[in-house]
N, C-alpha and C positions, 0 to 999 in steps of 0.2 A: 677136924678140919684146920689146916694151917691158917693162922690169922693173917689178914692182909696187912703187910707192913708198908711203911712209906716207900721203901726201896722197890717193893713189888708194884705199888701203885704207880710209880713213875714210868713203868714200862707201858702203861696204857695212855700216857700223854701223847697226843698227836700233834706233830708239827711238820712244817714244810710240805703240806698237802694242799693242792688247789681246792678252793671251795666249790660247791656245785655251781654250774653255770645255770642259774635260775634267777628270775626276777628282773630280767632285762627285756627290752622290747625288740623282738626279732625284726620288725620292719625298720624302726628308726635307728637301730644299731647297725644297719647294713647300708653303708654309704653308697655303694654301687647300685643297690636296689632303689634307694631313695632318689638318686639322680636319674635313674632310668624311668621311674614313675613320673617325675617332673618333666622329663624330656618328651616322653610319649603320651603323657596324660596331663595332669594338672595338680595344683596344690589341693584342690577339693578332693581329688582321687586319693592323694596321699593321706589327707586328714581322715578319710573314711576307712583307712586301713590301720590306724593307730591302735584302736581297741583290739583288733584281731592280733596285731603284733604283740601287745602286752599279754594277752591271754596265751598265745603260743609260747611265749618265753617264761611262763609261770611255772612254779614248782608243781602245781596241781596238774597242769597239762603234761609235764614230764612224767609224773607218776602214772597218769592214765595211759600214756603211751607204753610204759614198761609193763603195766598190768595187762593190757590188751594182748601183748605178745607172750607173757608168761602163762596166761590162761587161754589155751587154744580153742577155736570153735569146734563144736561137737555136732556130728551128723546124727539125726534121729530119723531113721527110715520109717518107723511105725510108731503110732501112739500106743497108749497103754491098753487100748481095746483091740489092737490089731489092724487099725486102719492105716493105709499107706499115706504118710504125710510129707516125707522128704524135706524135713526142715533142718536148718542149721541154727544152733543156739550159740550166742556170743556172750562174752563177759560184759557186764555193765559198762566197763571202761570203753569198749568198742562203741557202744551206743552214745556215750558221752562225747567221744570224738566226732562221730558221725553227725550228731545233732548240731554241734557247733560248726562243722564244715558246711553243712547245708544252710544253717542259719546265717553264716557269713556270706552266702551267695556264691559258693565255690562250685556248685553243681551246674545246672543248666540256666540259672537266672540270667546270665549275660545276654543270651539270645533274645529273650523277651525285652530286656532293657534296651538292647540295641534296636529292636523293632519299634520300640516306643520313642526312639530318638535320643536315648542317652548316649553321651559321648564317652569314649574310652572304656566301655564296659568290659572288653576283653583284656585290656591292659590292667585294669583293676583286679579282675579275676586271676590273671596270671601271677601278679605280684602276691596276691593273697594266697593262691595255691602254693607258691614257693615258700612263703613264710609259714603258713599253717602246717605244711609237711614236716617242719622241724619237730612237731610233736610226735609223729609216728608215720611211717610211710605206707603201711599196708592199707589203711582205710582210704587212701587216695585213689585206689583202684575203682571202687564203685562210684566215687565222686567223679572221676575222670570219664568213665563210661557213660554216666548220665549226661555230663556236659557234651560228650561227643555224639550222642544219639540224635540230638535235635536236627543238625544239618542233614543227616541221612533221612530222617523221617519226612523231610520236606519233599521227598519224591512222591508223596501221596498226601494231598491236602486233607482228606478226611482223617487219616491216621495221625497226621501232624496236629490237627485241631483236637483230637481225642487225647493225645498223650502229652503234648508240649506244656500245657499249663501246669500239670502236676509235676512234671520233671523239672520245671523252672521254679517250683515253689521253694520258699525258704523254710518250710516246715518239714521236719524229719518225721516220717510216719511208718515205722517198721511193722512187719506182720503180713501174713498171707491173707489178703482180703480183696474183695472186688474193687475195681477202680472207683465205682460210685461211692464207696465207703471210706475213701482215703482223701487226705488233704495234701499229700505229697507222695511222689513216686521216685523210684530209682531204676535205672536201665543197665543191662549187661549185654554181652555179645557172645556168640558162639560161631566161630569160623573154622577152626582147625579140627582135623580128624586124625586118628591114630596112624593111618596109612600115608597121609599126605603132608601134614604140618603146614608149612607156608605155601605149599602147592595146593591151594584150595580148589583148583579146577579138577583135582583128583578126588574130591569129595564123593562119597557114595550114599550119603543120606538122601532118601527119595522124598519128593513132594508130590502128593496125589491130590488132584482137585476134588473138592466136595461137590457132588452133583447139585445143581440148582443154587449154589451159594457162590456168587461171583467173587473171585479174589480170595476165597477161603480154601485152605488145603489141609491135609494131614501129613505130618512128617514121620518118617520111619528110618531110624539110623542112630547115630551117636555123635557126641562132641567130646573131644579129648581134653580141652581146657575151657572151662566156663567159670570165670571168677565170680564171686558173690552170687551164688545160686538162690539166695533169698530175695534178690531184686524182683521188681514187679513186672518187668518186660525185658525181652531179649531180642536183639537183631541177630538172625541166624541165616547161614547159607545152606542151601540144599539144591539137589538136582531135580529140576522140573523138566517137562518134556522139551522145553525150549533151551535148556542148559542151566548153568548155575544161576540161581535166583535168590534174592534177599527176601526174608520173611520177618514179620513181627510176631513174636511168640509171647502171649501174656501168661503170667504165672497163674492167674485166676480168670476164668471165663466170665462173660457178662452176666450169666445167671447165678454166679457165686460159687460154682463148682471148680475144683482144682483141675488145671490142665494136666494132661498126662506127661509128666516131666520127672523122670526117675533119676535121683542123685545116687550114682553107683558108689562113689567114694570121694573123699577129699584127698587132694594131693599132699604129699609130704615134701615140702619145698625147701630150697636152700635159704631163701631170704626171710622176710617177715613171717611170723606165725599168727598174726592177728586176723588176716583175711582168709577166707575160705575159697580155695580154688578147687573146682570139682570136675568130675567126669560124669557126663549125662548120657542116658539112653532115652531115645524118643520112639514111641510106638503108638501111632494114632494121635500124636500131639497136634492140637489145633493151631494153625498159623495163618496169618493174613499176608498176602503178597505185597511187597513194597517195591514199586517200580515194575518194569516189564520182565517177563521171563527171559532168561539168558543174559541179563544185564546186572546180575547180582553183585559182581565185583565193582562195577562202576557205581552202583547204588551205595554200597557200604563203604566205598573209598573215602567219602566225606567223613564218616565216623573214624576211619583209620587215620586220616589226616589230623583230626582233632586230638586223638589219643597219642599220636606221634608228637604233637606239640607238648602234651603233658608228660611224655617221656623226657623231653628236653628240660621242661620245668622241674620235674621230679629229680632228675639227675643233678641239676643245678642246685636244688635244695639240699640234696645229700652232700654235695661239695661244700656248700656254705655252712651247714651244720658241722661238718667234719673240721673245717678250718677254724670255725669259731671255738670248738672244743680244744683244738690244738693250740691256738694262739692264747686262749684263756689259761690253759695249763702252764705253758712256758712262761707266761707273765707272772704266775704265782708260785712257781717252783724254782728252787735254787740248787745249784750243783757246782762243785769245784770253785767255790768262793764267790759266786755271783748268780744273779737270776739267769735262767736259761735264755730268756728273751734277749739278754744283752750279749750273748755269745754270737760272734759273727757268723758262724756256720748255721746256727739255729735261725738267725735272722734270714739267712739265704733260703732256708727251707720254707719258712712261713711266708716270706714274700713271694716265693715261687708258687706256693699253693694258692695264695690270694689272687695272683695274676691269672691263674687258670680259672679260678672261680669268677672273677670279674669278667673275663672274656666270655664265659658261659652265660652269665647274667645278661651281658650286652646283647648277645645274639638271641637269647630266649625272649627277652622283652621286645626286641625288634620284630620278631615273628608274631608276638601277640599284637603289636601295633598294626601289622599287616591284616590281621583278622578284623580289626576295627575299621578297615577300609575295603570292604568286599567289592566295591564297584570301580576301584582304581586299578587300571590295567598293570601299571608297574608293580603295585603291591601284590596283586594276584600272581603275577609271573615270578616275583621275588619269593613269595611264599612257596610256590611250586618247586623251586630249585633249592631254596635255603632250608626248607623243612627236612628233606631227606639228608642234606648235608649236615645239619646240626644234629639230627637224630643219630646219624652215624658217628660223628666225631665227639660230641659232648658226652654221649652215653658210653662211648668206647674209652674215653679218658677217665671216667669216674672211678672205676675200680683201682687204678694206679694211684690216683689222687687220694682217695680215702685210705688206702693202705699206708701211704706216707704220713697222712695226718694221724692215723692210729699209732704209728711208730713214735711220733712226737711225745706221746703219753707213756712210752715205755711199757713196762709190765702192767701198769694201771690201765692202759688202753686195751689190753687183752682180756680184761675182766668184764663180764656181762654188765655189771652194775654201772660201768662207765657209759654205756650206750654205744660205744664204738664198735663192738662186734656185730651188733644189729646193722649198723650203717655199712660195715664191710660186707656182710652177707647179702645185703640188699643191693649193693653197688652194681653187680652185673645185670640186674633184672631188666632195666630199661633198654639195654642193648639187645636183649632177646625179644622182649615184648613188642608187638606190632612191627615185626620184621627184623631179623637179625642184621648184623653189620653188612653181610654180603647182599641181603635183599635191598637194603637202603642204598648201598653203593651202586648196585645195578639200576635202581630207580633213578639215580642221578644220571646215569648213562642214557636211560630211556627218555628222561626229560630233555637232555641235550640233543638227542637224536631226533625227537619228534616235535619239539616245541622250540623253535629258534628264539622266540621272545624271552625264554628264561635265561639264556646266556646274555642277552642284551641287558636284562634286568640286573644280573650279577655284575656285569661290567659297569653299568651306570651306578650301582650302589657302592662298589669299592672305589670307583672313580671319584666319588665325592671327597675322598681323603687324599687324592693325588697332590703331591707337593708338600704334604705334612710330614713325611718321613722318607728318606731316601731308600731305606731298607724295604719299606712297604712298596714303594714304587717299583723297585727291582723285582720283588716277589710277584706283583701283579703281572709284569711283563713275562716273567718266567712261567707263570701259571697259564697265561694265554698261549704261550709257545707250546707248553705241554699239551694243552687241549687241542691245538691245531695239529700237532704231531701225531697224537693218538687217534684223532678222527681220521687221519690219513692212513692209519695202520690198524685195520679192523682186528687182525689177529692179536694185537697187543692190547686193544682197548679194554676188554673184560679183565685181562690179567692185571692191568694196572688201575682198575676201578677204585680200589681202596686208597691207593696212593694219591690219585687225582682228587677223590672226595675229601681226604684229609687236608690236602693243600688248599683246595678252594675254600674250605671252612676256615682254616687258619688265616687266610688272606682276608676273608670277610670279617672275622673277629678283629683282626688287626686294624682294618679300616674303621670299624666302629670305635675302637679304643683310641686311635689317633684323633678322631673327630671329637670324642666326648669324654674320655677318661682323663684323670690327672696325668701330667707329663711323665711322672715317674713310673706310672703303671704302663702307659703306652710304650715308653722307652724299653722297659724290661721285656714286654711282650715281643716287640719287633726284633730285639737283639736275640732272644732265646727261642722264639718260635718261627721266625722268618729268615734268620741268617744261617750261615753255614756252620756255626759253632754249636748248634743244638746237641746236647749230650744224651737226650732220651731219658734222663732221670731228673727228678725234682731236687732242687737244692744245689744245682751246678751253675748258677748265674755268675757271669763274669764281672758284673758291675751294676750300678744303679743305686738309687736312694732307697736302700732296703729298709732302713728304720722308718721312713715315712710310710712305706707300704704296710709294714707290720702294724704301725699305729692305726692305719686306715682299716685294717681287718679285725682288730681285737675288740670284742664286745665290751661295753661298759654297763654297769648296773647302777 
């Protein structure tokens, strides 16, 4: 063997590589998030998130996130003796992430905290969900569905009392066991079918009443996408005699026997590989009616609304993780005689990415604050219109933003070890889940057409920033003119739904930034997103205090 010489050894010396982004506090390092928590919550809420932020930014959490995606969940249809079990086995890192997410109160805990009089429970949870999602995005799915199930369960007092305490527990208790044997539970949902997708009224799964058992049915059919099939309970849509109806489907029945719920296969998806998305067959599956027959969509829409909020929070988290990685890299990497972060064009790109992220953070946290005020008419109406707006726009912007952030790392960003490819693959997900872009844009039209108070709420909210920036004032007037014109041309209304949704969201984001963000951030947003000179690509800003924005977004350890 050739001896290792000093000349050969020097080839292995590493220089000019950015250190791993680990050991920073994901909460306190995010100025926009800190300011939003203080704005909509309190110092006490912020203090309660510091430990979560430190753990989310640790090297240990980063390692668990990578391991959970490297070791895919495995479906076990039968046990060694031939019994049908339909279980999914996860890597220990998945359970590490889930245990901490539940323990930090990111599942359904805020609903009980709110009921007990706690202030800002949903603001705290939203900020924590965004910060903790930096660790790994896939396990956020069962956490989100568990959070979202509670408002839908309230359609039936008995079912809500049975399930809510365990869904709101801060103790992670995996495993297929009866509810009476558990200290914590997780929820899932099954809406779509292979022939209908978003058109759930085309569902063919049948619900047959069980004679003598009021409210109990058996289901016969299938579900095309059911994420986290190891969860304890699922909200499922099926066709009863009275039409599409919502049902509560327990994984295990009260007597301890397993419900008839066959996991046919796990989906091979584009994004994360840590979560198990499954296809189910239901044949004699016991289910309990939630709400009245024929009102299934109205019943489950509360769950959909909550998961749509988490789509916005999750996409914002992907943006923030991506721009953190990009700004960290360019701060520690040199090329052509100086640090990349000192190059004017790189400053342009990073500043632009940050402005996009801060705008997403502002609208996401504003929506969470609305959930904390369920009896306020303005907040209710604003949430009704701003939720599909933000779901459409923020989730739609995320893939472009993450791709640009990945490019900042060059070839290093194209390597799995950097974590950027996972973010890139995951970026389109939230625009598909809980209604695609078209579904949410059409929901905006539905809200505008059926609920006049939602437009009043939007006007009131953006009007709070009037006089703060002339470009925003013009954009408000132009958008109102657009709405009036399209409402008078029904043939054009649906065709222009995406354009209208994007414009209304950008104006709402602009108003929030003008009111609350540093002047340099609001200035760049209004110039690049509301003015006529928008180029459609990141890094084409015409001016602004770019260095200050770059400093605002770059993590410190």
